C-alpha positions as CSV (number, residue, x, y, z in Angstrom):
1,X,165.3,-260.8,-90.8
2,X,162.7,-260.7,-88.1
3,X,165.1,-262.2,-85.6
4,X,167.5,-259.3,-86.1
5,X,164.7,-256.8,-85.8
6,X,163.5,-258.4,-82.5
7,X,167.0,-258.4,-81.1
8,X,167.5,-254.7,-81.9
9,X,164.3,-254.0,-80.0
10,X,165.3,-256.1,-77.1
11,X,168.6,-254.3,-76.8
12,X,166.7,-251.0,-76.6
13,X,169.0,-249.6,-79.4
14,X,168.4,-246.1,-80.7
15,X,171.3,-245.9,-83.1
16,X,172.3,-248.3,-85.8
17,X,175.7,-248.3,-87.7
18,X,175.6,-250.0,-91.0
19,X,178.9,-251.2,-92.4
20,X,179.0,-251.5,-96.2
21,X,177.2,-250.0,-99.2
22,X,173.9,-250.6,-100.9
23,X,175.0,-253.9,-102.4
24,X,175.7,-255.2,-98.9
25,X,172.7,-253.7,-96.9
26,X,170.1,-251.9,-99.0
27,X,168.3,-248.8,-97.9
28,X,165.0,-250.7,-98.6
29,X,166.0,-253.2,-95.9
30,X,166.9,-250.4,-93.5
31,X,163.5,-248.7,-93.9
32,X,161.8,-251.8,-92.6
33,X,163.5,-251.3,-89.3
34,X,161.5,-248.2,-88.4
35,X,162.5,-245.0,-86.7
36,X,166.1,-245.5,-85.7
37,X,169.0,-243.1,-86.3
38,X,171.0,-244.8,-88.9
39,X,174.6,-244.1,-89.9
40,X,176.2,-245.9,-92.9
41,X,180.0,-246.3,-93.1
42,X,180.9,-247.4,-96.6
43,X,183.6,-246.9,-99.2
44,X,184.0,-247.8,-102.8
45,X,185.6,-251.1,-101.9
46,X,186.1,-253.3,-98.9
47,X,189.5,-251.7,-98.4
48,X,188.1,-248.2,-98.3
49,X,185.2,-249.3,-96.0
50,X,187.8,-250.7,-93.5
51,X,189.6,-247.3,-93.8
52,X,186.4,-245.4,-93.0
53,X,185.7,-247.7,-90.0
54,X,189.2,-246.9,-88.8
55,X,188.4,-243.2,-89.2
56,X,185.2,-243.5,-87.3
57,X,186.8,-245.4,-84.4
58,X,189.6,-242.8,-84.3
59,X,187.0,-240.0,-84.0
60,X,185.6,-241.9,-81.0
61,X,189.0,-242.1,-79.3
62,X,189.0,-245.9,-79.8
63,X,192.3,-246.1,-81.6
64,X,195.6,-246.5,-79.8
65,X,199.0,-246.8,-81.5
66,X,198.5,-250.3,-83.1
67,X,196.6,-251.6,-86.1
68,X,196.0,-255.1,-87.5
69,X,196.5,-255.8,-91.2
70,X,194.8,-258.8,-92.7
71,X,193.8,-260.0,-96.1
72,X,190.8,-258.6,-97.8
73,X,190.7,-261.4,-100.3
74,X,189.8,-264.1,-97.8
75,X,187.9,-264.0,-94.5
76,X,189.6,-266.4,-92.1
77,X,192.5,-264.3,-90.9
78,X,190.4,-261.2,-90.3
79,X,188.0,-263.2,-88.2
80,X,190.8,-264.5,-86.0
81,X,192.1,-261.0,-85.6
82,X,188.9,-260.0,-83.9
83,X,190.4,-261.5,-80.7
84,X,192.9,-258.5,-80.8
85,X,190.5,-255.9,-82.2
86,X,187.8,-256.7,-79.7
87,X,189.9,-256.4,-76.6
88,X,192.7,-253.9,-77.4
89,X,190.8,-251.2,-79.4
90,X,193.1,-252.2,-82.3
91,X,191.3,-251.6,-85.7
92,X,191.6,-254.1,-88.5
93,X,192.7,-252.7,-91.9
94,X,192.7,-254.8,-95.1
95,X,195.2,-255.4,-97.8
96,X,195.5,-257.4,-101.0
97,X,198.2,-260.0,-101.1
98,X,200.7,-258.0,-103.0
99,X,199.5,-254.4,-102.8
100,X,198.0,-252.1,-100.3
101,X,195.7,-249.2,-101.2
102,X,197.1,-245.7,-100.9
103,X,194.3,-244.8,-98.5
104,X,195.2,-247.6,-96.1
105,X,198.9,-246.9,-96.4
106,X,198.5,-243.2,-95.8
107,X,196.5,-243.9,-92.6
108,X,199.1,-246.2,-91.3
109,X,202.0,-243.8,-92.1
110,X,200.3,-240.6,-90.8
111,X,197.9,-241.5,-88.0
112,X,200.3,-242.2,-85.2
113,X,200.3,-246.0,-85.6
114,X,203.6,-247.4,-84.3
115,X,203.0,-251.1,-84.6
116,X,201.3,-253.3,-87.2
117,X,200.2,-256.8,-86.4
118,X,199.9,-258.7,-89.6
119,X,197.6,-261.7,-89.3
120,X,198.3,-264.3,-92.0
121,X,201.2,-265.6,-94.0
122,X,203.0,-264.1,-96.9
123,X,200.5,-265.5,-99.4
124,X,197.9,-263.4,-97.7
125,X,199.9,-260.2,-97.0
126,X,203.3,-260.2,-98.8
127,X,206.6,-259.1,-97.4
128,X,206.7,-256.3,-100.0
129,X,203.5,-254.8,-98.5
130,X,205.0,-255.1,-95.0
131,X,208.3,-253.4,-96.1
132,X,206.4,-250.5,-97.7
133,X,204.8,-249.6,-94.4
134,X,208.1,-249.1,-92.6
135,X,206.7,-249.8,-89.1
136,X,207.3,-252.1,-86.2
137,X,205.8,-255.3,-87.7
138,X,204.8,-258.5,-86.0
139,X,203.4,-261.3,-88.1
140,X,201.1,-264.0,-86.6
141,X,200.7,-266.9,-89.0
142,X,200.5,-270.6,-89.1
143,X,200.5,-273.3,-91.8
144,X,196.8,-272.9,-92.3
145,X,193.9,-270.7,-91.1
146,X,193.4,-272.9,-88.0
147,X,196.9,-272.6,-86.8
148,X,196.9,-268.9,-87.5
149,X,193.8,-268.6,-85.2
150,X,195.9,-270.3,-82.5
151,X,198.8,-268.0,-83.0
152,X,196.5,-265.0,-82.6
153,X,194.9,-266.6,-79.5
154,X,198.3,-267.2,-78.0
155,X,199.4,-263.7,-78.7
156,X,196.4,-262.1,-77.0
157,X,195.5,-264.7,-74.4
158,X,198.6,-266.8,-73.6
159,X,196.9,-268.1,-70.4
160,X,193.3,-268.4,-71.6
161,X,190.8,-270.2,-69.5
162,X,188.0,-270.1,-72.0
163,X,187.7,-270.1,-75.8
164,X,185.1,-269.6,-78.5
165,X,185.0,-272.1,-81.3
166,X,183.7,-271.0,-84.7
167,X,183.8,-272.5,-88.1
168,X,186.8,-271.8,-90.3
169,X,184.9,-272.9,-93.3
170,X,182.4,-270.0,-93.4
171,X,182.6,-266.4,-92.1
172,X,179.2,-265.6,-90.6
173,X,179.3,-267.2,-87.1
174,X,182.8,-266.0,-86.2
175,X,181.9,-262.5,-87.5
176,X,178.8,-262.4,-85.3
177,X,180.8,-263.3,-82.1
178,X,183.7,-260.9,-82.7
179,X,182.5,-258.3,-80.4
180,X,182.2,-260.7,-77.5
181,X,185.9,-261.6,-77.3
182,X,187.0,-258.6,-75.3
183,X,184.1,-258.7,-72.8
184,X,184.7,-262.4,-72.0
185,X,188.5,-262.5,-72.5
186,X,187.9,-265.4,-74.9
187,X,189.8,-265.8,-78.2
188,X,188.1,-267.1,-81.3
189,X,189.7,-270.4,-82.4
190,X,188.7,-271.8,-85.8
191,X,187.8,-275.4,-86.3
192,X,186.3,-277.7,-88.9
193,X,182.9,-279.3,-88.7
194,X,183.9,-282.7,-87.4
195,X,187.3,-282.4,-85.7
196,X,189.6,-280.0,-84.0
197,X,192.7,-279.6,-86.3
198,X,195.9,-281.1,-85.0
199,X,197.6,-277.8,-85.5
200,X,195.7,-276.2,-82.6
201,X,195.3,-279.1,-80.2
202,X,198.3,-278.1,-78.1
203,X,196.6,-274.8,-77.3
204,X,193.0,-275.9,-76.7
205,X,193.3,-279.3,-75.0
206,X,193.9,-277.8,-71.6
207,X,190.9,-275.4,-71.9
208,X,187.5,-276.8,-70.6
209,X,185.4,-273.6,-70.7
210,X,184.2,-273.7,-74.3
211,X,181.6,-271.9,-76.2
212,X,180.6,-273.2,-79.7
213,X,179.1,-270.7,-82.1
214,X,176.8,-272.1,-84.8
215,X,174.6,-275.2,-85.3
216,X,175.4,-278.8,-85.8
217,X,175.6,-278.4,-89.5
218,X,178.5,-276.0,-88.9
219,X,180.3,-277.6,-85.9
220,X,179.4,-281.1,-84.6
221,X,179.8,-280.8,-80.8
222,X,180.4,-284.5,-80.5
223,X,184.1,-283.7,-81.2
224,X,184.4,-282.1,-77.8
225,X,183.1,-285.0,-75.8
């Protein structure tokens, strides 16, 4: 879209990293950008793509001894996990509910990862997957995606003074803001269009520095007044 092209120009970017294969971002679309150096990171599946992003981050020295594991079958938990990934240089790897790919398991077992933070409940990443990894495991989960986002926020920012609200009913807005969390020390907390879920009120009610990502058709800001 023209808005994206204009923002890339405004940033003065010279290099573009594309995440995903041709079915996600086509080469034809990239050609319309003009003369940038373009690197594509993609695997044969979303799980392998996450593995390759991990490899790229590791080659840059951006991986410590922790990793996040979240469901690749739903978007909400991985979006919440951006509050950890964006501030701690902790990559997000993906799993199916009951199985983890051999590529992801091998990276966890052989790449110096000592701790796995599982974001989501056992319906998202089962205990059998966790046991297979044989690592120090901490699970952050609530009764729904909204409470899970609160658990992640409490884990990373127990004394937060600002938060970012994004929709828990679609992925795009929270995905766009993921890179901001570490720079502003602001966790992403998921909400519905018209009201803040009761499961997160105890965490957010004392916070008055709020950014809302997305338009009124996504989140009605009247709920915060």
